[in-house]
N, CA, C and O atoms as a Maestro MAE file, in Angstrom:
{
 s_m_m2io_version
 :::
 2.0.0
}

f_m_ct {
 s_m_title
 :::
 protein
 m_atom[292] {
  # First column is atom index #
  i_m_mmod_type
  r_m_x_coord
  r_m_y_coord
  r_m_z_coord
  i_m_residue_number
  s_m_chain_name
  s_m_pdb_residue_name
  s_m_pdb_atom_name
  i_m_atomic_number
  :::
  1 25 11.151 -22.580 -18.112 1 A "MET " " N  " 7
  2 3 12.243 -23.309 -17.527 1 A "MET " " CA " 6
  3 2 13.566 -22.784 -18.055 1 A "MET " " C  " 6
  4 15 14.488 -22.505 -17.288 1 A "MET " " O  " 8
  5 25 13.650 -22.652 -19.367 2 A "HIS " " N  " 7
  6 3 14.888 -22.185 -19.980 2 A "HIS " " CA " 6
  7 2 15.266 -20.806 -19.447 2 A "HIS " " C  " 6
  8 15 16.434 -20.563 -19.143 2 A "HIS " " O  " 8
  9 25 14.295 -19.902 -19.329 3 A "ASP " " N  " 7
  10 3 14.589 -18.555 -18.839 3 A "ASP " " CA " 6
  11 2 15.088 -18.582 -17.399 3 A "ASP " " C  " 6
  12 15 16.054 -17.895 -17.065 3 A "ASP " " O  " 8
  13 25 14.443 -19.362 -16.552 4 A "ALA " " N  " 7
  14 3 14.865 -19.437 -15.149 4 A "ALA " " CA " 6
  15 2 16.285 -19.989 -15.040 4 A "ALA " " C  " 6
  16 15 17.088 -19.480 -14.257 4 A "ALA " " O  " 8
  17 25 16.594 -21.006 -15.805 5 A "ILE " " N  " 7
  18 3 17.945 -21.574 -15.771 5 A "ILE " " CA " 6
  19 2 18.962 -20.587 -16.320 5 A "ILE " " C  " 6
  20 15 20.065 -20.479 -15.785 5 A "ILE " " O  " 8
  21 25 18.614 -19.870 -17.369 6 A "SER " " N  " 7
  22 3 19.521 -18.852 -17.918 6 A "SER " " CA " 6
  23 2 19.795 -17.767 -16.884 6 A "SER " " C  " 6
  24 15 20.933 -17.320 -16.741 6 A "SER " " O  " 8
  25 25 18.772 -17.344 -16.170 7 A "LEU " " N  " 7
  26 3 18.964 -16.351 -15.105 7 A "LEU " " CA " 6
  27 2 19.865 -16.897 -14.009 7 A "LEU " " C  " 6
  28 15 20.770 -16.207 -13.541 7 A "LEU " " O  " 8
  29 25 19.619 -18.132 -13.600 8 A "GLU " " N  " 7
  30 3 20.455 -18.758 -12.567 8 A "GLU " " CA " 6
  31 2 21.917 -18.807 -12.998 8 A "GLU " " C  " 6
  32 15 22.810 -18.515 -12.203 8 A "GLU " " O  " 8
  33 25 22.160 -19.172 -14.236 9 A "LYS " " N  " 7
  34 3 23.534 -19.233 -14.745 9 A "LYS " " CA " 6
  35 2 24.184 -17.856 -14.757 9 A "LYS " " C  " 6
  36 15 25.406 -17.743 -14.663 9 A "LYS " " O  " 8
  37 25 23.360 -16.794 -14.874 10 A "ALA " " N  " 7
  38 3 23.866 -15.425 -14.865 10 A "ALA " " CA " 6
  39 2 23.986 -14.878 -13.440 10 A "ALA " " C  " 6
  40 15 24.352 -13.719 -13.246 10 A "ALA " " O  " 8
  41 25 23.677 -15.716 -12.447 11 A "GLY " " N  " 7
  42 3 23.808 -15.303 -11.051 11 A "GLY " " CA " 6
  43 2 22.570 -14.633 -10.487 11 A "GLY " " C  " 6
  44 15 22.626 -14.041 -9.409 11 A "GLY " " O  " 8
  45 25 21.463 -14.716 -11.189 12 A "ILE " " N  " 7
  46 3 20.214 -14.101 -10.730 12 A "ILE " " CA " 6
  47 2 19.282 -15.213 -10.251 12 A "ILE " " C  " 6
  48 15 18.856 -16.049 -11.048 12 A "ILE " " O  " 8
  49 25 18.964 -15.229 -8.957 13 A "PRO " " N  " 7
  50 3 18.078 -16.278 -8.452 13 A "PRO " " CA " 6
  51 2 16.729 -16.245 -9.167 13 A "PRO " " C  " 6
  52 15 16.154 -15.177 -9.378 13 A "PRO " " O  " 8
  53 25 16.232 -17.422 -9.535 14 A "ALA " " N  " 7
  54 3 14.955 -17.517 -10.237 14 A "ALA " " CA " 6
  55 2 14.303 -18.851 -9.905 14 A "ALA " " C  " 6
  56 15 14.972 -19.819 -9.543 14 A "ALA " " O  " 8
  57 25 12.994 -18.876 -10.035 15 A "VAL " " N  " 7
  58 3 12.239 -20.108 -9.839 15 A "VAL " " CA " 6
  59 2 11.322 -20.291 -11.032 15 A "VAL " " C  " 6
  60 15 10.540 -19.402 -11.370 15 A "VAL " " O  " 8
  61 25 11.422 -21.436 -11.661 16 A "ALA " " N  " 7
  62 3 10.485 -21.784 -12.726 16 A "ALA " " CA " 6
  63 2 9.240 -22.373 -12.072 16 A "ALA " " C  " 6
  64 15 9.335 -23.130 -11.106 16 A "ALA " " O  " 8
  65 25 8.086 -22.024 -12.600 17 A "VAL " " N  " 7
  66 3 6.823 -22.566 -12.120 17 A "VAL " " CA " 6
  67 2 6.236 -23.408 -13.254 17 A "VAL " " C  " 6
  68 15 5.994 -22.914 -14.355 17 A "VAL " " O  " 8
  69 25 6.015 -24.682 -12.960 18 A "ILE " " N  " 7
  70 3 5.573 -25.641 -13.961 18 A "ILE " " CA " 6
  71 2 4.279 -26.285 -13.488 18 A "ILE " " C  " 6
  72 15 4.159 -26.634 -12.314 18 A "ILE " " O  " 8
  73 25 3.313 -26.449 -14.379 19 A "THR " " N  " 7
  74 3 2.117 -27.193 -13.985 19 A "THR " " CA " 6
  75 2 2.449 -28.675 -13.927 19 A "THR " " C  " 6
  76 15 3.361 -29.154 -14.600 19 A "THR " " O  " 8
  77 25 1.693 -29.384 -13.113 20 A "SER " " N  " 7
  78 3 1.957 -30.804 -12.879 20 A "SER " " CA " 6
  79 2 1.944 -31.620 -14.172 20 A "SER " " C  " 6
  80 15 2.594 -32.662 -14.254 20 A "SER " " O  " 8
  81 25 1.230 -31.167 -15.151 21 A "GLU " " N  " 7
  82 3 1.145 -31.859 -16.440 21 A "GLU " " CA " 6
  83 2 2.489 -31.856 -17.187 21 A "GLU " " C  " 6
  84 15 2.737 -32.723 -18.026 21 A "GLU " " O  " 8
  85 25 3.345 -30.885 -16.882 22 A "PHE " " N  " 7
  86 3 4.576 -30.710 -17.656 22 A "PHE " " CA " 6
  87 2 5.855 -30.963 -16.855 22 A "PHE " " C  " 6
  88 15 6.929 -30.508 -17.249 22 A "PHE " " O  " 8
  89 25 5.750 -31.675 -15.750 23 A "VAL " " N  " 7
  90 3 6.923 -31.947 -14.913 23 A "VAL " " CA " 6
  91 2 7.983 -32.731 -15.686 23 A "VAL " " C  " 6
  92 15 9.166 -32.395 -15.628 23 A "VAL " " O  " 8
  93 25 7.570 -33.763 -16.403 24 A "ASP " " N  " 7
  94 3 8.548 -34.554 -17.162 24 A "ASP " " CA " 6
  95 2 9.257 -33.699 -18.208 24 A "ASP " " C  " 6
  96 15 10.469 -33.811 -18.389 24 A "ASP " " O  " 8
  97 25 8.508 -32.854 -18.889 25 A "SER " " N  " 7
  98 3 9.109 -31.956 -19.888 25 A "SER " " CA " 6
  99 2 10.087 -30.988 -19.234 25 A "SER " " C  " 6
  100 15 11.145 -30.700 -19.793 25 A "SER " " O  " 8
  101 25 9.740 -30.489 -18.058 26 A "ALA " " N  " 7
  102 3 10.615 -29.562 -17.348 26 A "ALA " " CA " 6
  103 2 11.925 -30.245 -16.953 26 A "ALA " " C  " 6
  104 15 12.996 -29.645 -17.048 26 A "ALA " " O  " 8
  105 25 11.836 -31.487 -16.516 27 A "LYS " " N  " 7
  106 3 13.051 -32.235 -16.156 27 A "LYS " " CA " 6
  107 2 13.944 -32.442 -17.373 27 A "LYS " " C  " 6
  108 15 15.166 -32.326 -17.280 27 A "LYS " " O  " 8
  109 25 13.337 -32.747 -18.504 28 A "ILE " " N  " 7
  110 3 14.112 -32.909 -19.739 28 A "ILE " " CA " 6
  111 2 14.779 -31.595 -20.126 28 A "ILE " " C  " 6
  112 15 15.944 -31.583 -20.522 28 A "ILE " " O  " 8
  113 25 14.044 -30.485 -20.014 29 A "MET " " N  " 7
  114 3 14.597 -29.172 -20.356 29 A "MET " " CA " 6
  115 2 15.752 -28.820 -19.425 29 A "MET " " C  " 6
  116 15 16.774 -28.307 -19.879 29 A "MET " " O  " 8
  117 25 15.603 -29.088 -18.137 30 A "ALA " " N  " 7
  118 3 16.678 -28.804 -17.191 30 A "ALA " " CA " 6
  119 2 17.934 -29.597 -17.553 30 A "ALA " " C  " 6
  120 15 19.044 -29.066 -17.533 30 A "ALA " " O  " 8
  121 25 17.742 -30.867 -17.881 31 A "LYS " " N  " 7
  122 3 18.881 -31.697 -18.281 31 A "LYS " " CA " 6
  123 2 19.515 -31.145 -19.554 31 A "LYS " " C  " 6
  124 15 20.738 -31.051 -19.652 31 A "LYS " " O  " 8
  125 25 18.687 -30.781 -20.521 32 A "TRP " " N  " 7
  126 3 19.171 -30.221 -21.780 32 A "TRP " " CA " 6
  127 2 19.949 -28.926 -21.551 32 A "TRP " " C  " 6
  128 15 20.910 -28.642 -22.267 32 A "TRP " " O  " 8
  129 25 19.536 -28.144 -20.553 33 A "CYS " " N  " 7
  130 3 20.208 -26.869 -20.241 33 A "CYS " " CA " 6
  131 2 21.452 -27.071 -19.370 33 A "CYS " " C  " 6
  132 15 22.147 -26.106 -19.052 33 A "CYS " " O  " 8
  133 25 21.731 -28.299 -18.989 34 A "GLY " " N  " 7
  134 3 22.949 -28.577 -18.241 34 A "GLY " " CA " 6
  135 2 22.813 -28.539 -16.733 34 A "GLY " " C  " 6
  136 15 23.818 -28.593 -16.024 34 A "GLY " " O  " 8
  137 25 21.583 -28.446 -16.223 35 A "ILE " " N  " 7
  138 3 21.371 -28.443 -14.775 35 A "ILE " " CA " 6
  139 2 20.264 -29.449 -14.469 35 A "ILE " " C  " 6
  140 15 19.146 -29.068 -14.122 35 A "ILE " " O  " 8
  141 25 20.581 -30.713 -14.599 36 A "SER " " N  " 7
  142 3 19.552 -31.740 -14.447 36 A "SER " " CA " 6
  143 2 18.933 -31.765 -13.054 36 A "SER " " C  " 6
  144 15 17.818 -32.257 -12.881 36 A "SER " " O  " 8
  145 25 19.640 -31.245 -12.068 37 A "GLU " " N  " 7
  146 3 19.120 -31.239 -10.696 37 A "GLU " " CA " 6
  147 2 18.335 -29.960 -10.368 37 A "GLU " " C  " 6
  148 15 17.964 -29.746 -9.214 37 A "GLU " " O  " 8
  149 25 18.080 -29.110 -11.370 38 A "TYR " " N  " 7
  150 3 17.368 -27.850 -11.139 38 A "TYR " " CA " 6
  151 2 15.974 -28.126 -10.566 38 A "TYR " " C  " 6
  152 15 15.170 -28.833 -11.172 38 A "TYR " " O  " 8
  153 25 15.710 -27.566 -9.410 39 A "ALA " " N  " 7
  154 3 14.410 -27.737 -8.746 39 A "ALA " " CA " 6
  155 2 13.477 -26.603 -9.155 39 A "ALA " " C  " 6
  156 15 13.917 -25.470 -9.351 39 A "ALA " " O  " 8
  157 25 12.198 -26.909 -9.283 40 A "PHE " " N  " 7
  158 3 11.224 -25.914 -9.714 40 A "PHE " " CA " 6
  159 2 9.934 -26.074 -8.920 40 A "PHE " " C  " 6
  160 15 9.687 -27.120 -8.320 40 A "PHE " " O  " 8
  161 25 9.125 -25.036 -8.923 41 A "ALA " " N  " 7
  162 3 7.838 -25.070 -8.235 41 A "ALA " " CA " 6
  163 2 6.819 -25.746 -9.146 41 A "ALA " " C  " 6
  164 15 6.850 -25.584 -10.366 41 A "ALA " " O  " 8
  165 25 5.929 -26.496 -8.538 42 A "ILE " " N  " 7
  166 3 4.919 -27.224 -9.305 42 A "ILE " " CA " 6
  167 2 3.530 -26.782 -8.847 42 A "ILE " " C  " 6
  168 15 3.204 -26.811 -7.661 42 A "ILE " " O  " 8
  169 25 2.736 -26.377 -9.814 43 A "VAL " " N  " 7
  170 3 1.356 -25.976 -9.545 43 A "VAL " " CA " 6
  171 2 0.425 -26.990 -10.199 43 A "VAL " " C  " 6
  172 15 0.715 -27.508 -11.278 43 A "VAL " " O  " 8
  173 25 -0.699 -27.270 -9.534 44 A "GLY " " N  " 7
  174 3 -1.651 -28.232 -10.068 44 A "GLY " " CA " 6
  175 2 -2.216 -27.810 -11.416 44 A "GLY " " C  " 6
  176 15 -2.460 -26.632 -11.676 44 A "GLY " " O  " 8
  177 25 -2.410 -28.794 -12.246 45 A "HIS " " N  " 7
  178 3 -2.961 -28.582 -13.581 45 A "HIS " " CA " 6
  179 2 -4.439 -28.958 -13.518 45 A "HIS " " C  " 6
  180 15 -4.773 -29.921 -12.828 45 A "HIS " " O  " 8
  181 25 -5.314 -28.275 -14.179 46 A "PRO " " N  " 7
  182 3 -5.124 -27.172 -15.123 46 A "PRO " " CA " 6
  183 2 -5.214 -25.813 -14.431 46 A "PRO " " C  " 6
  184 15 -5.654 -25.703 -13.287 46 A "PRO " " O  " 8
  185 25 -4.792 -24.804 -15.148 47 A "ILE " " N  " 7
  186 3 -4.858 -23.423 -14.671 47 A "ILE " " CA " 6
  187 2 -6.020 -22.690 -15.336 47 A "ILE " " C  " 6
  188 15 -6.758 -21.959 -14.676 47 A "ILE " " O  " 8
  189 25 -6.178 -22.884 -16.628 48 A "SER " " N  " 7
  190 3 -7.125 -22.074 -17.404 48 A "SER " " CA " 6
  191 2 -8.577 -22.219 -16.959 48 A "SER " " C  " 6
  192 15 -9.365 -21.286 -17.114 48 A "SER " " O  " 8
  193 25 -8.933 -23.363 -16.414 49 A "SER " " N  " 7
  194 3 -10.322 -23.549 -16.001 49 A "SER " " CA " 6
  195 2 -10.531 -23.333 -14.505 49 A "SER " " C  " 6
  196 15 -11.638 -23.529 -14.005 49 A "SER " " O  " 8
  197 25 -9.496 -22.938 -13.794 50 A "ALA " " N  " 7
  198 3 -9.599 -22.730 -12.348 50 A "ALA " " CA " 6
  199 2 -10.355 -21.441 -12.040 50 A "ALA " " C  " 6
  200 15 -10.250 -20.449 -12.762 50 A "ALA " " O  " 8
  201 25 -11.111 -21.483 -10.958 51 A "SER " " N  " 7
  202 3 -11.820 -20.278 -10.501 51 A "SER " " CA " 6
  203 2 -10.818 -19.317 -9.870 51 A "SER " " C  " 6
  204 15 -9.667 -19.677 -9.625 51 A "SER " " O  " 8
  205 25 -11.261 -18.108 -9.614 52 A "ASP " " N  " 7
  206 3 -10.388 -17.137 -8.955 52 A "ASP " " CA " 6
  207 2 -9.906 -17.657 -7.605 52 A "ASP " " C  " 6
  208 15 -8.736 -17.498 -7.260 52 A "ASP " " O  " 8
  209 25 -10.799 -18.275 -6.846 53 A "ALA " " N  " 7
  210 3 -10.422 -18.812 -5.534 53 A "ALA " " CA " 6
  211 2 -9.397 -19.937 -5.676 53 A "ALA " " C  " 6
  212 15 -8.449 -20.026 -4.896 53 A "ALA " " O  " 8
  213 25 -9.597 -20.792 -6.675 54 A "GLU " " N  " 7
  214 3 -8.639 -21.877 -6.916 54 A "GLU " " CA " 6
  215 2 -7.290 -21.326 -7.349 54 A "GLU " " C  " 6
  216 15 -6.248 -21.814 -6.910 54 A "GLU " " O  " 8
  217 25 -7.301 -20.319 -8.202 55 A "LEU " " N  " 7
  218 3 -6.042 -19.699 -8.627 55 A "LEU " " CA " 6
  219 2 -5.309 -19.057 -7.462 55 A "LEU " " C  " 6
  220 15 -4.084 -19.133 -7.367 55 A "LEU " " O  " 8
  221 25 -6.068 -18.424 -6.574 56 A "GLU " " N  " 7
  222 3 -5.440 -17.808 -5.403 56 A "GLU " " CA " 6
  223 2 -4.780 -18.871 -4.530 56 A "GLU " " C  " 6
  224 15 -3.671 -18.666 -4.036 56 A "GLU " " O  " 8
  225 25 -5.442 -19.988 -4.338 57 A "GLU " " N  " 7
  226 3 -4.866 -21.072 -3.543 57 A "GLU " " CA " 6
  227 2 -3.617 -21.642 -4.221 57 A "GLU " " C  " 6
  228 15 -2.612 -21.906 -3.562 57 A "GLU " " O  " 8
  229 25 -3.689 -21.827 -5.523 58 A "LYS " " N  " 7
  230 3 -2.526 -22.329 -6.265 58 A "LYS " " CA " 6
  231 2 -1.358 -21.351 -6.141 58 A "LYS " " C  " 6
  232 15 -0.212 -21.764 -5.967 58 A "LYS " " O  " 8
  233 25 -1.652 -20.060 -6.233 59 A "ALA " " N  " 7
  234 3 -0.607 -19.043 -6.123 59 A "ALA " " CA " 6
  235 2 0.044 -19.076 -4.747 59 A "ALA " " C  " 6
  236 15 1.263 -18.952 -4.630 59 A "ALA " " O  " 8
  237 25 -0.758 -19.242 -3.718 60 A "ARG " " N  " 7
  238 3 -0.202 -19.330 -2.355 60 A "ARG " " CA " 6
  239 2 0.723 -20.549 -2.221 60 A "ARG " " C  " 6
  240 15 1.793 -20.457 -1.619 60 A "ARG " " O  " 8
  241 25 0.306 -21.676 -2.780 61 A "GLU " " N  " 7
  242 3 1.122 -22.884 -2.725 61 A "GLU " " CA " 6
  243 2 2.448 -22.690 -3.464 61 A "GLU " " C  " 6
  244 15 3.502 -23.107 -2.985 61 A "GLU " " O  " 8
  245 25 2.381 -22.055 -4.627 62 A "VAL " " N  " 7
  246 3 3.594 -21.823 -5.414 62 A "VAL " " CA " 6
  247 2 4.509 -20.824 -4.715 62 A "VAL " " C  " 6
  248 15 5.732 -20.939 -4.797 62 A "VAL " " O  " 8
  249 25 3.930 -19.857 -4.036 63 A "LEU " " N  " 7
  250 3 4.737 -18.890 -3.298 63 A "LEU " " CA " 6
  251 2 5.545 -19.594 -2.211 63 A "LEU " " C  " 6
  252 15 6.731 -19.312 -2.041 63 A "LEU " " O  " 8
  253 25 4.919 -20.497 -1.485 64 A "VAL " " N  " 7
  254 3 5.622 -21.243 -0.433 64 A "VAL " " CA " 6
  255 2 6.750 -22.065 -1.048 64 A "VAL " " C  " 6
  256 15 7.875 -22.057 -0.546 64 A "VAL " " O  " 8
  257 25 6.450 -22.770 -2.131 65 A "GLN " " N  " 7
  258 3 7.486 -23.574 -2.801 65 A "GLN " " CA " 6
  259 2 8.631 -22.690 -3.290 65 A "GLN " " C  " 6
  260 15 9.802 -23.037 -3.136 65 A "GLN " " O  " 8
  261 25 8.287 -21.552 -3.876 66 A "SER " " N  " 7
  262 3 9.301 -20.644 -4.423 66 A "SER " " CA " 6
  263 2 10.199 -20.105 -3.335 66 A "SER " " C  " 6
  264 15 11.415 -20.030 -3.511 66 A "SER " " O  " 8
  265 25 9.615 -19.728 -2.212 67 A "GLU " " N  " 7
  266 3 10.428 -19.247 -1.085 67 A "GLU " " CA " 6
  267 2 11.380 -20.331 -0.614 67 A "GLU " " C  " 6
  268 15 12.553 -20.060 -0.352 67 A "GLU " " O  " 8
  269 25 10.886 -21.549 -0.505 68 A "GLN " " N  " 7
  270 3 11.744 -22.653 -0.072 68 A "GLN " " CA " 6
  271 2 12.882 -22.873 -1.050 68 A "GLN " " C  " 6
  272 15 14.028 -23.068 -0.643 68 A "GLN " " O  " 8
  273 25 12.572 -22.844 -2.338 69 A "LEU " " N  " 7
  274 3 13.606 -23.058 -3.344 69 A "LEU " " CA " 6
  275 2 14.641 -21.947 -3.342 69 A "LEU " " C  " 6
  276 15 15.836 -22.213 -3.468 69 A "LEU " " O  " 8
  277 25 14.201 -20.721 -3.203 70 A "LEU " " N  " 7
  278 3 15.122 -19.591 -3.239 70 A "LEU " " CA " 6
  279 2 16.024 -19.538 -2.008 70 A "LEU " " C  " 6
  280 15 17.198 -19.181 -2.109 70 A "LEU " " O  " 8
  281 25 15.477 -19.890 -0.855 71 A "PHE " " N  " 7
  282 3 16.238 -19.740 0.380 71 A "PHE " " CA " 6
  283 2 17.007 -20.980 0.786 71 A "PHE " " C  " 6
  284 15 17.772 -20.931 1.749 71 A "PHE " " O  " 8
  285 25 16.831 -22.088 0.087 72 A "GLN " " N  " 7
  286 3 17.612 -23.272 0.405 72 A "GLN " " CA " 6
  287 2 18.929 -23.305 -0.372 72 A "GLN " " C  " 6
  288 15 19.759 -24.188 -0.155 72 A "GLN " " O  " 8
  289 25 19.113 -22.364 -1.254 73 A "ARG " " N  " 7
  290 3 20.340 -22.348 -2.077 73 A "ARG " " CA " 6
  291 2 21.491 -21.766 -1.340 73 A "ARG " " C  " 6
  292 15 22.592 -21.678 -1.885 73 A "ARG " " O  " 8
  :::
 }
 m_bond[291] {
  # First column is bond index #
  i_m_from
  i_m_to
  i_m_order
  :::
  1 1 2 1
  2 2 3 1
  3 3 4 2
  4 3 5 1
  5 5 6 1
  6 6 7 1
  7 7 8 2
  8 7 9 1
  9 9 10 1
  10 10 11 1
  11 11 12 2
  12 11 13 1
  13 13 14 1
  14 14 15 1
  15 15 16 2
  16 15 17 1
  17 17 18 1
  18 18 19 1
  19 19 20 2
  20 19 21 1
  21 21 22 1
  22 22 23 1
  23 23 24 2
  24 23 25 1
  25 25 26 1
  26 26 27 1
  27 27 28 2
  28 27 29 1
  29 29 30 1
  30 30 31 1
  31 31 32 2
  32 31 33 1
  33 33 34 1
  34 34 35 1
  35 35 36 2
  36 35 37 1
  37 37 38 1
  38 38 39 1
  39 39 40 2
  40 39 41 1
  41 41 42 1
  42 42 43 1
  43 43 44 2
  44 43 45 1
  45 45 46 1
  46 46 47 1
  47 47 48 2
  48 47 49 1
  49 49 50 1
  50 50 51 1
  51 51 52 2
  52 51 53 1
  53 53 54 1
  54 54 55 1
  55 55 56 2
  56 55 57 1
  57 57 58 1
  58 58 59 1
  59 59 60 2
  60 59 61 1
  61 61 62 1
  62 62 63 1
  63 63 64 2
  64 63 65 1
  65 65 66 1
  66 66 67 1
  67 67 68 2
  68 67 69 1
  69 69 70 1
  70 70 71 1
  71 71 72 2
  72 71 73 1
  73 73 74 1
  74 74 75 1
  75 75 76 2
  76 75 77 1
  77 77 78 1
  78 78 79 1
  79 79 80 2
  80 79 81 1
  81 81 82 1
  82 82 83 1
  83 83 84 2
  84 83 85 1
  85 85 86 1
  86 86 87 1
  87 87 88 2
  88 87 89 1
  89 89 90 1
  90 90 91 1
  91 91 92 2
  92 91 93 1
  93 93 94 1
  94 94 95 1
  95 95 96 2
  96 95 97 1
  97 97 98 1
  98 98 99 1
  99 99 100 2
  100 99 101 1
  101 101 102 1
  102 102 103 1
  103 103 104 2
  104 103 105 1
  105 105 106 1
  106 106 107 1
  107 107 108 2
  108 107 109 1
  109 109 110 1
  110 110 111 1
  111 111 112 2
  112 111 113 1
  113 113 114 1
  114 114 115 1
  115 115 116 2
  116 115 117 1
  117 117 118 1
  118 118 119 1
  119 119 120 2
  120 119 121 1
  121 121 122 1
  122 122 123 1
  123 123 124 2
  124 123 125 1
  125 125 126 1
  126 126 127 1
  127 127 128 2
  128 127 129 1
  129 129 130 1
  130 130 131 1
  131 131 132 2
  132 131 133 1
  133 133 134 1
  134 134 135 1
  135 135 136 2
  136 135 137 1
  137 137 138 1
  138 138 139 1
  139 139 140 2
  140 139 141 1
  141 141 142 1
  142 142 143 1
  143 143 144 2
  144 143 145 1
  145 145 146 1
  146 146 147 1
  147 147 148 2
  148 147 149 1
  149 149 150 1
  150 150 151 1
  151 151 152 2
  152 151 153 1
  153 153 154 1
  154 154 155 1
  155 155 156 2
  156 155 157 1
  157 157 158 1
  158 158 159 1
  159 159 160 2
  160 159 161 1
  161 161 162 1
  162 162 163 1
  163 163 164 2
  164 163 165 1
  165 165 166 1
  166 166 167 1
  167 167 168 2
  168 167 169 1
  169 169 170 1
  170 170 171 1
  171 171 172 2
  172 171 173 1
  173 173 174 1
  174 174 175 1
  175 175 176 2
  176 175 177 1
  177 177 178 1
  178 178 179 1
  179 179 180 2
  180 179 181 1
  181 181 182 1
  182 182 183 1
  183 183 184 2
  184 183 185 1
  185 185 186 1
  186 186 187 1
  187 187 188 2
  188 187 189 1
  189 189 190 1
  190 190 191 1
  191 191 192 2
  192 191 193 1
  193 193 194 1
  194 194 195 1
  195 195 196 2
  196 195 197 1
  197 197 198 1
  198 198 199 1
  199 199 200 2
  200 199 201 1
  201 201 202 1
  202 202 203 1
  203 203 204 2
  204 203 205 1
  205 205 206 1
  206 206 207 1
  207 207 208 2
  208 207 209 1
  209 209 210 1
  210 210 211 1
  211 211 212 2
  212 211 213 1
  213 213 214 1
  214 214 215 1
  215 215 216 2
  216 215 217 1
  217 217 218 1
  218 218 219 1
  219 219 220 2
  220 219 221 1
  221 221 222 1
  222 222 223 1
  223 223 224 2
  224 223 225 1
  225 225 226 1
  226 226 227 1
  227 227 228 2
  228 227 229 1
  229 229 230 1
  230 230 231 1
  231 231 232 2
  232 231 233 1
  233 233 234 1
  234 234 235 1
  235 235 236 2
  236 235 237 1
  237 237 238 1
  238 238 239 1
  239 239 240 2
  240 239 241 1
  241 241 242 1
  242 242 243 1
  243 243 244 2
  244 243 245 1
  245 245 246 1
  246 246 247 1
  247 247 248 2
  248 247 249 1
  249 249 250 1
  250 250 251 1
  251 251 252 2
  252 251 253 1
  253 253 254 1
  254 254 255 1
  255 255 256 2
  256 255 257 1
  257 257 258 1
  258 258 259 1
  259 259 260 2
  260 259 261 1
  261 261 262 1
  262 262 263 1
  263 263 264 2
  264 263 265 1
  265 265 266 1
  266 266 267 1
  267 267 268 2
  268 267 269 1
  269 269 270 1
  270 270 271 1
  271 271 272 2
  272 271 273 1
  273 273 274 1
  274 274 275 1
  275 275 276 2
  276 275 277 1
  277 277 278 1
  278 278 279 1
  279 279 280 2
  280 279 281 1
  281 281 282 1
  282 282 283 1
  283 283 284 2
  284 283 285 1
  285 285 286 1
  286 286 287 1
  287 287 288 2
  288 287 289 1
  289 289 290 1
  290 290 291 1
  291 291 292 2
  :::
 }
}
């Protein structure tokens, strides 16, 4: 989250990807970094135990979210 916000502040479009387990933490970090309204992509938790097929589906979902976030700015 911090890296994506730092890039955004430097004028480089970025999307943070956060698992659903850490959404509250991501919101706190965004507020702490001075951009409380920073939107990020959310992927279902957990990742480490997901099968290859599940990871591929999660990646596709995050790609759609990321495109929406990048192009709505």
